All heavy atoms as an XYZ file, in Angstrom:
669
protein
N     -14.131     45.746   -103.332
C     -14.891     45.946   -102.136
C     -16.262     45.183   -102.180
O     -16.618     44.556   -101.233
C     -15.083     47.413   -101.850
C     -15.767     47.771   -100.681
S     -14.580     48.110    -99.379
C     -15.608     48.597    -98.072
N     -16.940     45.332   -103.305
C     -18.226     44.642   -103.435
C     -18.053     43.167   -103.478
O     -18.918     42.389   -102.941
C     -18.938     45.212   -104.711
C     -19.382     46.651   -104.557
C     -20.143     44.356   -105.020
C     -20.034     47.241   -105.710
N     -16.981     42.686   -104.005
C     -16.735     41.215   -104.073
C     -16.583     40.649   -102.686
O     -16.954     39.531   -102.427
C     -15.432     40.971   -104.864
C     -15.572     41.254   -106.362
C     -14.305     40.916   -107.041
C     -14.456     41.297   -108.523
N     -13.244     40.988   -109.285
N     -16.068     41.440   -101.705
C     -15.864     40.943   -100.365
C     -17.273     40.764    -99.682
O     -17.464     39.795    -99.039
C     -14.987     41.939    -99.584
C     -13.622     41.980   -100.141
C     -14.955     41.526    -98.076
C     -12.683     43.090    -99.546
N     -18.131     41.701    -99.926
C     -19.434     41.704    -99.217
C     -20.551     40.977   -100.033
O     -21.685     40.922    -99.647
C     -19.881     43.122    -98.932
C     -19.051     43.842    -97.907
C     -18.231     44.899    -98.376
C     -18.979     43.406    -96.569
C     -17.447     45.570    -97.449
C     -18.127     44.047    -95.747
C     -17.420     45.121    -96.144
O     -16.592     45.768    -95.224
N     -20.140     40.413   -101.179
C     -21.120     39.742   -102.028
C     -21.779     38.541   -101.354
O     -23.029     38.309   -101.472
C     -20.451     39.246   -103.350
C     -21.406     38.822   -104.438
C     -20.613     38.515   -105.748
C     -21.634     38.297   -106.760
N     -20.936     38.017   -108.073
N     -21.084     37.778   -100.666
C     -21.684     36.588    -99.939
C     -22.585     37.028    -98.825
O     -23.577     36.397    -98.576
C     -20.491     35.696    -99.398
O     -19.803     36.400    -98.410
N     -22.254     38.135    -98.191
C     -23.093     38.692    -97.039
C     -24.405     39.253    -97.664
O     -25.458     39.057    -97.060
C     -22.365     39.735    -96.273
C     -21.282     39.230    -95.402
C     -20.579     40.335    -94.608
O     -20.800     41.519    -94.914
N     -19.752     39.905    -93.663
N     -24.274     39.872    -98.760
C     -25.506     40.443    -99.411
C     -26.444     39.329    -99.868
O     -27.651     39.369    -99.661
C     -25.054     41.335   -100.635
C     -24.391     42.629   -100.120
C     -26.279     41.701   -101.458
C     -23.804     43.422   -101.266
N     -25.854     38.219   -100.385
C     -26.675     37.071   -100.771
C     -27.409     36.429    -99.549
O     -28.610     36.117    -99.604
C     -25.838     35.998   -101.426
C     -25.457     36.332   -102.812
C     -24.660     35.168   -103.402
C     -24.133     35.498   -104.833
N     -23.379     34.362   -105.385
N     -26.668     36.369    -98.420
C     -27.270     35.783    -97.228
C     -28.434     36.693    -96.730
O     -29.507     36.210    -96.357
C     -26.242     35.629    -96.108
N     -28.180     37.955    -96.620
C     -29.202     38.919    -96.205
C     -30.426     38.965    -97.118
O     -31.550     39.012    -96.580
C     -28.620     40.352    -96.026
C     -27.673     40.508    -94.904
C     -26.484     41.163    -95.050
C     -27.923     39.963    -93.644
C     -25.583     41.328    -93.964
C     -27.079     40.101    -92.576
C     -25.889     40.775    -92.710
O     -24.998     40.924    -91.699
N     -30.226     38.926    -98.380
C     -31.376     38.971    -99.310
C     -32.165     37.586    -99.186
O     -33.365     37.627    -99.278
C     -30.976     39.145   -100.747
O     -30.002     38.213   -101.130
C     -30.458     40.589   -100.958
N     -31.486     36.524    -98.980
C     -32.163     35.223    -98.809
C     -32.959     35.225    -97.596
O     -34.159     34.779    -97.569
C     -31.121     34.057    -98.730
O     -30.271     34.112    -99.904
C     -31.765     32.723    -98.586
N     -32.400     35.727    -96.493
C     -33.167     35.820    -95.212
C     -34.339     36.752    -95.386
O     -35.481     36.489    -94.906
C     -32.222     36.255    -94.100
C     -33.053     36.612    -92.877
C     -31.242     35.155    -93.726
N     -34.161     37.854    -96.094
C     -35.243     38.844    -96.269
C     -36.362     38.192    -97.068
O     -37.568     38.330    -96.752
C     -34.718     40.065    -96.983
C     -35.732     41.167    -97.272
C     -36.287     41.748    -96.004
C     -35.099     42.212    -98.193
N     -36.024     37.522    -98.154
C     -37.065     36.919    -98.983
C     -37.806     35.795    -98.271
O     -39.042     35.697    -98.312
C     -36.432     36.403   -100.319
C     -36.023     37.585   -101.166
C     -37.427     35.490   -101.074
C     -35.221     37.213   -102.392
N     -37.083     34.969    -97.503
C     -37.740     33.938    -96.733
C     -38.699     34.529    -95.686
O     -39.776     33.981    -95.470
C     -36.608     33.045    -96.057
N     -38.234     35.618    -95.030
C     -39.098     36.195    -94.036
C     -40.343     36.778    -94.660
O     -41.463     36.666    -94.133
C     -38.282     37.322    -93.306
O     -37.124     36.792    -92.727
C     -39.112     38.006    -92.211
N     -40.187     37.389    -95.784
C     -41.338     37.927    -96.505
C     -42.329     36.855    -96.939
O     -43.567     37.044    -96.793
C     -40.888     38.761    -97.697
C     -40.154     40.082    -97.385
S     -39.454     40.901    -98.781
C     -40.899     41.483    -99.605
N     -41.839     35.731    -97.374
C     -42.699     34.601    -97.754
C     -43.434     34.041    -96.604
O     -44.663     33.837    -96.613
C     -41.895     33.478    -98.497
C     -42.637     32.228    -98.658
C     -41.407     34.030    -99.813
N     -42.737     33.851    -95.449
C     -43.412     33.329    -94.247
C     -44.432     34.306    -93.714
O     -45.471     33.868    -93.294
C     -42.362     33.072    -93.169
C     -41.400     31.890    -93.472
C     -40.305     31.742    -92.439
C     -42.203     30.599    -93.539
N     -44.154     35.587    -93.731
C     -45.105     36.567    -93.261
C     -46.339     36.584    -94.183
O     -47.482     36.697    -93.747
C     -44.498     37.969    -93.216
S     -43.325     38.195    -91.866
N     -46.130     36.491    -95.509
C     -47.289     36.403    -96.448
C     -48.156     35.201    -96.145
O     -49.359     35.257    -96.169
C     -46.741     36.443    -97.861
N     -47.486     34.059    -95.914
C     -48.231     32.812    -95.646
C     -49.031     32.955    -94.379
O     -50.219     32.596    -94.310
C     -47.267     31.615    -95.572
C     -46.696     31.302    -97.000
C     -47.987     30.417    -94.990
C     -45.707     30.250    -97.004
N     -48.432     33.547    -93.367
C     -49.093     33.746    -92.055
C     -50.348     34.674    -92.247
O     -51.427     34.358    -91.778
C     -48.171     34.356    -91.038
C     -48.841     34.727    -89.786
C     -49.274     33.721    -88.852
C     -49.134     36.005    -89.483
C     -49.905     34.084    -87.677
C     -49.795     36.370    -88.275
C     -50.155     35.357    -87.382
N     -50.141     35.803    -92.938
C     -51.265     36.732    -93.137
C     -52.372     36.154    -93.929
O     -53.574     36.316    -93.636
C     -50.702     38.064    -93.774
C     -49.860     38.756    -92.752
C     -51.862     38.920    -94.292
C     -49.114     39.962    -93.299
N     -52.064     35.354    -94.998
C     -53.064     34.747    -95.853
C     -53.843     33.662    -95.033
O     -55.047     33.509    -95.134
C     -52.480     34.128    -97.042
C     -52.022     35.169    -98.094
C     -51.234     34.431    -99.259
C     -53.178     35.956    -98.659
N     -53.137     32.877    -94.233
C     -53.844     31.863    -93.460
C     -54.688     32.483    -92.384
O     -55.821     32.019    -92.048
C     -52.867     30.911    -92.822
O     -52.049     31.565    -91.821
N     -54.252     33.595    -91.714
C     -55.094     34.324    -90.771
C     -56.293     34.893    -91.392
O     -57.408     34.809    -90.860
C     -54.272     35.395    -90.064
N     -56.171     35.415    -92.644
C     -57.315     35.944    -93.335
C     -58.332     34.884    -93.674
O     -59.516     35.029    -93.579
C     -56.850     36.695    -94.586
C     -57.929     37.278    -95.402
C     -58.605     38.413    -95.015
C     -58.363     36.617    -96.585
C     -59.702     38.916    -95.800
C     -59.395     37.156    -97.370
C     -60.049     38.291    -96.954
O     -61.053     38.813    -97.702
N     -57.775     33.769    -94.118
C     -58.669     32.596    -94.483
C     -59.418     32.070    -93.283
O     -60.568     31.767    -93.325
C     -57.800     31.456    -95.105
C     -58.628     30.376    -95.627
O     -59.779     30.573    -96.015
N     -58.102     29.199    -95.824
N     -58.746     31.976    -92.118
C     -59.377     31.523    -90.898
C     -60.370     32.506    -90.362
O     -61.384     32.120    -89.723
C     -58.357     31.229    -89.819
C     -57.578     29.919    -90.173
O     -58.013     29.095    -90.881
N     -56.388     29.862    -89.590
N     -60.123     33.764    -90.573
C     -61.115     34.768    -90.091
C     -62.401     34.736    -90.846
O     -63.474     35.091    -90.330
C     -60.469     36.173    -90.229
N     -62.337     34.322    -92.097
C     -63.553     34.223    -92.940
C     -64.281     32.948    -92.876
O     -65.354     32.799    -93.437
C     -63.218     34.575    -94.397
C     -62.840     36.031    -94.542
O     -63.266     36.862    -93.732
N     -62.007     36.345    -95.528
N     -63.734     31.951    -92.162
C     -64.395     30.609    -92.106
C     -64.937     30.416    -90.682
O     -64.339     30.842    -89.731
C     -63.375     29.483    -92.487
O     -62.348     29.448    -91.542
N     -66.019     29.669    -90.608
C     -66.633     29.411    -89.299
C     -65.876     28.257    -88.653
O     -65.649     27.216    -89.269
C     -68.112     29.057    -89.503
C     -68.872     28.938    -88.187
C     -70.315     28.719    -88.421
O     -70.756     28.791    -89.570
O     -71.031     28.510    -87.451
N     -65.581     28.450    -87.406
C     -64.931     27.418    -86.683
C     -65.877     26.269    -86.268
O     -67.017     26.480    -86.046
C     -64.245     27.958    -85.414
C     -63.196     29.045    -85.718
C     -62.033     28.577    -86.549
O     -61.595     27.450    -86.262
N     -61.532     29.341    -87.426
N     -65.383     25.060    -86.149
C     -66.257     23.930    -85.815
C     -66.808     23.983    -84.399
O     -67.934     23.543    -84.189
C     -65.521     22.610    -86.060
O     -64.349     22.628    -85.196
C     -65.111     22.397    -87.427
N     -66.042     24.513    -83.496
C     -66.525     24.554    -82.092
C     -67.722     25.497    -81.927
O     -68.499     25.358    -81.074
C     -65.384     24.936    -81.100
C     -64.901     26.294    -81.207
C     -65.528     27.391    -80.562
C     -63.794     26.637    -81.975
C     -65.034     28.611    -80.651
C     -63.314     27.912    -82.144
C     -63.961     28.907    -81.431
O     -63.540     30.229    -81.527
N     -67.832     26.523    -82.826
C     -68.982     27.404    -82.774
C     -70.274     26.656    -83.175
O     -71.296     26.951    -82.604
C     -68.751     28.620    -83.665
C     -67.642     29.567    -83.240
C     -67.405     30.664    -84.211
O     -68.084     30.713    -85.232
O     -66.530     31.489    -83.927
N     -70.160     25.715    -84.040
C     -71.324     24.954    -84.507
C     -71.811     23.977    -83.448
O     -72.985     23.813    -83.260
C     -71.035     24.269    -85.873
C     -70.793     25.241    -86.952
S     -70.145     24.570    -88.443
C     -70.990     23.037    -88.617
N     -70.845     23.328    -82.805
C     -71.234     22.282    -81.867
C     -71.469     22.841    -80.437
O     -71.974     22.086    -79.586
C     -70.166     21.208    -81.790
O     -68.895     21.837    -81.349
C     -70.019     20.544    -83.118
N     -71.098     24.135    -80.188
C     -71.216     24.612    -78.865
C     -72.666     24.706    -78.356
O     -72.911     24.377    -77.278
C     -70.623     26.054    -78.844
C     -70.513     26.654    -77.462
O     -70.380     25.846    -76.513
O     -70.483     27.866    -77.379
N     -73.553     25.001    -79.271
C     -74.990     25.121    -78.885
C     -75.569     23.740    -78.551
O     -76.329     23.623    -77.612
C     -75.780     25.780    -80.029
C     -75.354     27.085    -80.440
N     -75.329     28.192    -79.582
C     -74.655     27.562    -81.523
C     -74.873     29.250    -80.174
N     -74.436     28.921    -81.350
N     -75.153     22.724    -79.307
C     -75.649     21.385    -79.006
C     -75.032     20.939    -77.654
O     -75.752     20.288    -76.832
C     -75.229     20.408    -80.104
C     -75.971     20.755    -81.422
C     -75.413     19.960    -82.537
O     -74.431     19.189    -82.388
N     -75.953     20.102    -83.754
N     -73.825     21.230    -77.441
C     -73.201     20.763    -76.162
C     -73.874     21.421    -74.950
O     -73.999     20.856    -73.944
C     -71.710     21.141    -76.211
C     -70.935     20.498    -77.276
S     -70.284     18.854    -76.812
C     -69.188     19.273    -75.526
N     -74.261     22.757    -75.161
C     -74.910     23.444    -74.078
C     -76.241     22.842    -73.689
O     -76.559     22.625    -72.535
C     -75.112     24.909    -74.428
O     -73.885     25.479    -74.827
C     -75.748     25.695    -73.322
N     -77.071     22.409    -74.695
C     -78.295     21.781    -74.486
C     -78.070     20.396    -73.782
O     -78.789     20.075    -72.830
C     -79.071     21.611    -75.750
C     -79.530     22.904    -76.360
C     -80.175     22.726    -77.702
O     -80.121     21.610    -78.249
N     -80.672     23.788    -78.261
N     -77.068     19.686    -74.247
C     -76.811     18.395    -73.631
C     -76.301     18.613    -72.143
O     -76.740     17.824    -71.333
C     -75.782     17.623    -74.440
C     -76.301     17.163    -75.763
C     -75.252     16.537    -76.613
O     -74.073     16.540    -76.260
N     -75.601     15.979    -77.785
N     -75.544     19.587    -71.920
C     -74.974     19.773    -70.598
C     -76.097     20.211    -69.682
O     -76.114     19.851    -68.504
C     -73.799     20.766    -70.627
O     -74.220     22.009    -71.003
N     -76.990     21.017    -70.201
C     -78.122     21.457    -69.372
C     -78.999     20.325    -68.972
O     -79.462     20.192    -67.805
C     -79.000     22.513    -70.093
C     -78.321     23.896    -70.080
O     -77.415     24.138    -69.322
N     -78.728     24.743    -71.051
N     -79.202     19.426    -69.892
C     -80.062     18.186    -69.668
C     -79.304     17.301    -68.616
O     -79.986     16.789    -67.725
C     -80.311     17.437    -70.894
C     -81.257     18.176    -71.808
O     -82.041     19.038    -71.400
N     -81.241     17.807    -73.124
N     -78.011     17.153    -68.772
C     -77.357     16.286    -67.828
C     -77.230     16.931    -66.446
O     -77.291     16.260    -65.424
C     -75.959     16.037    -68.300
O     -75.154     17.172    -68.397
N     -77.178     18.273    -66.409
C     -77.169     18.964    -65.094
C     -78.526     18.806    -64.410
O     -78.543     18.567    -63.194
C     -76.848     20.505    -65.285
C     -75.408     20.757    -65.585
C     -75.142     22.196    -65.861
O     -76.098     23.052    -65.657
O     -74.047     22.566    -66.261
N     -79.604     18.813    -65.158
C     -80.855     18.673    -64.562
C     -81.079     17.252    -64.004
O     -81.603     17.027    -62.958
C     -81.997     18.989    -65.589
C     -82.105     20.469    -65.930
C     -83.102     20.705    -67.052
O     -83.609     19.797    -67.672
N     -83.324     22.000    -67.394
N     -80.527     16.309    -64.811
C     -80.636     14.930    -64.407
C     -79.745     14.697    -63.129
O     -80.167     13.933    -62.225
C     -80.132     13.973    -65.454
C     -81.171     13.892    -66.645
O     -82.331     14.202    -66.474
N     -80.665     13.570    -67.819
N     -78.620     15.342    -63.100
C     -77.763     15.234    -61.907
C     -78.407     15.764    -60.633
O     -78.310     15.217    -59.534
C     -76.379     15.921    -62.131
C     -75.494     15.127    -63.050
O     -75.688     13.950    -63.289
N     -74.562     15.802    -63.692
N     -79.117     16.916    -60.832
C     -79.720     17.549    -59.618
C     -80.889     16.621    -59.180
O     -81.145     16.487    -57.971
C     -80.287     18.941    -59.928
O     -81.087     18.898    -61.086
C     -79.137     19.879    -60.178
N     -81.620     16.036    -60.118
C     -82.701     15.120    -59.716
C     -82.085     13.896    -58.959
O     -82.688     13.464    -57.951
C     -83.469     14.655    -60.939
C     -84.359     15.715    -61.561
C     -85.062     15.200    -62.814
C     -85.849     16.295    -63.476
N     -86.469     15.806    -64.706
N     -81.036     13.378    -59.458
C     -80.393     12.213    -58.821
C     -79.907     12.602    -57.398
O     -80.021     11.830    -56.425
C     -79.267     11.665    -59.651
C     -79.625     10.954    -60.910
C     -78.378     10.575    -61.721
C     -80.474      9.711    -60.574
N     -79.356     13.812    -57.291
C     -78.832     14.231    -56.002
C     -79.965     14.410    -55.031
O     -79.854     14.055    -53.800
C     -78.079     15.587    -56.163
C     -76.702     15.418    -56.814
C     -76.045     16.743    -57.013
O     -76.601     17.794    -56.534
O     -74.983     16.735    -57.689
N     -81.075     14.934    -55.521
C     -82.251     15.055    -54.613
C     -82.800     13.773    -54.124
O     -83.122     13.567    -52.969
C     -83.337     15.903    -55.341
C     -83.051     17.334    -55.537
C     -84.062     18.058    -56.391
O     -84.940     17.403    -56.943
N     -83.992     19.377    -56.503
N     -82.811     12.797    -55.037
C     -83.294     11.424    -54.697
C     -82.327     10.849    -53.731
O     -82.769     10.172    -52.742
C     -83.408     10.548    -55.914
C     -84.605     10.908    -56.798
C     -84.767      9.988    -58.017
C     -85.906     10.424    -58.866
N     -85.932      9.493    -60.026
N     -81.034     10.989    -53.916
C     -80.035     10.388    -53.018
C     -80.093     11.075    -51.700
O     -79.947     10.368    -50.674
C     -78.639     10.448    -53.605
O     -78.207     11.798    -53.709
N     -80.320     12.349    -51.648
C     -80.480     13.022    -50.328
C     -81.688     12.513    -49.550
O     -81.657     12.343    -48.384
C     -80.532     14.570    -50.516
C     -79.277     15.198    -50.951
C     -79.346     16.653    -51.203
O     -80.440     17.237    -51.067
O     -78.321     17.284    -51.624
N     -82.766     12.355    -50.329
C     -83.985     11.851    -49.664
C     -83.777     10.412    -49.167
O     -84.221     10.059    -48.035
C     -85.185     11.838    -50.675
C     -85.670     13.202    -50.998
C     -86.701     13.242    -52.163
O     -86.987     12.168    -52.711
N     -87.276     14.351    -52.393
N     -83.077      9.573    -49.885
C     -82.860      8.241    -49.445
C     -81.908      8.184    -48.222
O     -82.080      7.393    -47.322
C     -82.270      7.324    -50.590
O     -81.044      7.810    -50.976
N     -80.938      9.173    -48.181
C     -80.067      9.218    -46.994
C     -80.888      9.666    -45.804
O     -80.697      9.108    -44.697
C     -78.905     10.251    -47.290
C     -78.164     10.581    -46.017
C     -77.933      9.634    -48.371
N     -81.780     10.575    -46.003
C     -82.627     11.023    -44.854
C     -83.493      9.820    -44.344
O     -83.624      9.661    -43.123
C     -83.542     12.129    -45.295
C     -82.799     13.453    -45.498
C     -83.736     14.559    -45.982
N     -82.985     15.734    -46.283
C     -83.445     16.719    -47.088
N     -84.713     16.686    -47.545
N     -82.706     17.744    -47.386
N     -84.028      9.056    -45.228
C     -84.889      7.958    -44.863
C     -84.040      6.926    -44.089
O     -84.412      6.371    -43.086
C     -85.544      7.325    -46.113
C     -86.213      6.005    -45.771
C     -86.586      8.238    -46.723
N     -82.851      6.692    -44.563
C     -81.920      5.733    -43.890
C     -81.596      6.194    -42.495
O     -81.572      5.397    -41.540
C     -80.680      5.496    -44.691
S     -80.937      4.549    -46.221
N     -81.356      7.494    -42.331
C     -81.020      8.049    -41.000
C     -82.232      7.889    -40.120
O     -82.095      7.572    -38.881
C     -80.654      9.471    -41.155
C     -79.320      9.715    -41.717
C     -78.897     11.215    -41.746
C     -77.533     11.424    -42.378
N     -77.221     12.837    -42.419
N     -83.429      8.158    -40.634
C     -84.607      7.999    -39.801
C     -84.824      6.549    -39.329
O     -85.083      6.236    -38.202
C     -85.869      8.530    -40.586
C     -85.787     10.030    -40.760
C     -87.197      8.137    -39.854
C     -86.863     10.614    -41.677
N     -84.574      5.664    -40.286
C     -84.762      4.190    -39.909
C     -83.714      3.809    -38.849
O     -84.025      3.100    -37.881
C     -84.640      3.333    -41.196
C     -85.786      3.564    -42.103
C     -84.439      1.875    -40.828
C     -85.702      2.911    -43.468
N     -82.444      4.280    -39.013
C     -81.459      3.980    -38.024
C     -81.791      4.506    -36.699
O     -81.632      3.894    -35.652
C     -80.094      4.436    -38.587
C     -79.594      3.670    -39.749
C     -79.005      4.395    -37.426
C     -78.382      4.181    -40.414
N     -82.288      5.766    -36.663
C     -82.652      6.362    -35.394
C     -83.828      5.614    -34.807
O     -83.869      5.450    -33.526
C     -83.037      7.863    -35.671
C     -81.846      8.697    -35.948
O     -80.764      8.398    -35.527
N     -82.121      9.884    -36.595
N     -84.811      5.238    -35.554
C     -85.912      4.419    -34.982
C     -85.419      3.083    -34.462
O     -85.931      2.668    -33.389
C     -87.029      4.177    -36.063
C     -87.775      5.411    -36.491
C     -88.741      5.053    -37.656
C     -88.597      5.977    -35.319
N     -84.540      2.447    -35.121
C     -84.024      1.199    -34.583
C     -83.264      1.317    -33.311
O     -83.341      0.521    -32.358
C     -83.110      0.540    -35.640
C     -83.890     -0.074    -36.825
C     -82.976     -0.809    -37.731
N     -83.751     -1.359    -38.872
C     -83.216     -1.893    -39.914
N     -81.930     -2.062    -40.005
N     -83.943     -2.296    -40.892
N     -82.464      2.486    -33.231
C     -81.761      2.746    -31.985
C     -82.655      3.056    -30.876
O     -82.429      2.730    -29.690
C     -80.651      3.816    -32.231
O     -81.309      4.988    -32.516
N     -83.788      3.743    -31.102
C     -84.752      4.055    -30.108
C     -85.416      2.795    -29.596
O     -85.644      2.610    -28.451
C     -85.763      5.138    -30.644
C     -86.908      5.260    -29.685
C     -85.092      6.441    -30.897
N     -85.771      1.891    -30.554
C     -86.407      0.608    -30.203
C     -85.464     -0.267    -29.380
O     -85.908     -1.010    -28.482
C     -86.842     -0.174    -31.382
C     -88.073      0.416    -32.079
C     -88.472     -0.350    -33.294
C     -89.623      0.250    -34.012
N     -90.043     -0.513    -35.230
N     -84.144     -0.238    -29.672
C     -83.185     -1.017    -28.926
C     -83.055     -0.522    -27.480
O     -82.714     -1.324    -26.613
C     -81.844     -1.009    -29.685
N     -83.309      0.731    -27.213
C     -83.105      1.291    -25.862
C     -84.307      0.989    -25.111
O     -84.627      0.329    -24.311
C     -83.003      2.831    -25.908
C     -81.761      3.194    -26.706
C     -82.937      3.396    -24.568
C     -81.531      4.632    -26.854
């Protein structure tokens, strides 16, 4: 009876051992990653300062462009008034 199920027992133990090894590797790598600092945490502060600077520059450019659009509209309106 045991001879009949011997091949099945080998397959089940092989799968069990492989599963245990994979789980151990996963747990060890998760533990290692939990104790190490990620690279995005270090660069995040620098990126925030750069993005704040670029946002400030963008708002200044937008204000200048809005002012130039207003001046252009005024000039166009003055020309149309002179033409009439």
